[in-house]
C-alpha positions in Angstrom: 68.5 -124.5 -79.7 67.1 -123.1 -82.9 66.7 -119.3 -82.8 62.9 -119.6 -83.6 62.4 -121.7 -80.4 64.3 -119.2 -78.3 62.3 -116.4 -79.8 59.1 -118.2 -78.9 60.2 -118.4 -75.3 61.2 -114.8 -75.3 57.9 -113.7 -76.8 56.0 -115.8 -74.2 57.9 -114.4 -71.3 57.7 -110.8 -72.6 53.9 -111.2 -72.7 53.9 -112.7 -69.2 55.9 -109.8 -67.9 53.7 -107.3 -69.6 50.6 -108.9 -68.1 52.1 -108.2 -64.7 52.9 -104.6 -65.6 56.7 -105.2 -66.0 57.8 -103.3 -69.1 61.5 -103.5 -68.3 63.7 -105.0 -71.1 64.3 -108.7 -71.0 67.7 -110.3 -71.8 68.4 -114.0 -72.2 70.2 -114.0 -68.8 67.7 -112.0 -66.7 66.3 -113.8 -63.7 62.5 -114.2 -63.9 61.4 -115.9 -60.7 64.3 -115.5 -58.2 64.2 -111.8 -58.9 60.5 -111.6 -58.3 59.7 -110.4 -61.8 57.2 -113.3 -62.3 55.2 -115.1 -59.6 54.3 -118.7 -58.8 51.2 -118.6 -61.0 53.3 -117.5 -63.9 55.7 -120.3 -63.1 53.0 -122.9 -63.3 51.7 -121.4 -66.6 55.3 -121.5 -68.0 55.7 -125.1 -67.0 52.5 -126.0 -68.9 53.6 -123.9 -71.9 57.0 -125.7 -72.0 55.3 -129.1 -71.7 52.9 -128.4 -74.5 55.1 -126.3 -76.9 58.5 -128.1 -76.5 57.5 -131.5 -75.0 59.5 -130.8 -71.9 59.1 -133.7 -69.4 59.3 -132.2 -66.0 58.7 -135.7 -64.5 62.1 -136.7 -65.8 63.7 -133.7 -64.0 64.5 -132.9 -60.4 62.7 -129.6 -60.6 64.5 -126.5 -59.3 63.4 -122.9 -60.2 66.9 -122.3 -61.6 65.9 -124.6 -64.5 63.4 -122.0 -65.8 64.7 -118.8 -64.2 66.0 -117.3 -67.5 65.6 -117.7 -71.2 69.1 -119.2 -71.4 68.3 -121.7 -68.6 65.0 -122.7 -70.3 66.9 -123.2 -73.6 69.4 -125.5 -71.8 66.6 -127.5 -70.3 64.9 -128.0 -73.6 68.2 -128.9 -75.3 69.1 -131.4 -72.6 65.8 -133.2 -73.1 66.1 -133.2 -76.9 69.6 -134.7 -76.8 68.7 -137.3 -74.0 
């Protein structure tokens, strides 16, 4: 994945965390949803963002939270759909 795309994801998630009062550092491997840092509403908003910004097709995927639980996982999801 291009660094600019990963940075867009990082920026989006950092803002989502800040909106929930989470000012902790965010690394590319940090859990977002399983850890409870983000909630189900944030998950839905992230899904919409990924569909609109990166053309992720969640209909073509057996959705599991692990697919979007970290920046690295999201990057893999996007890459898998680009190369498919």
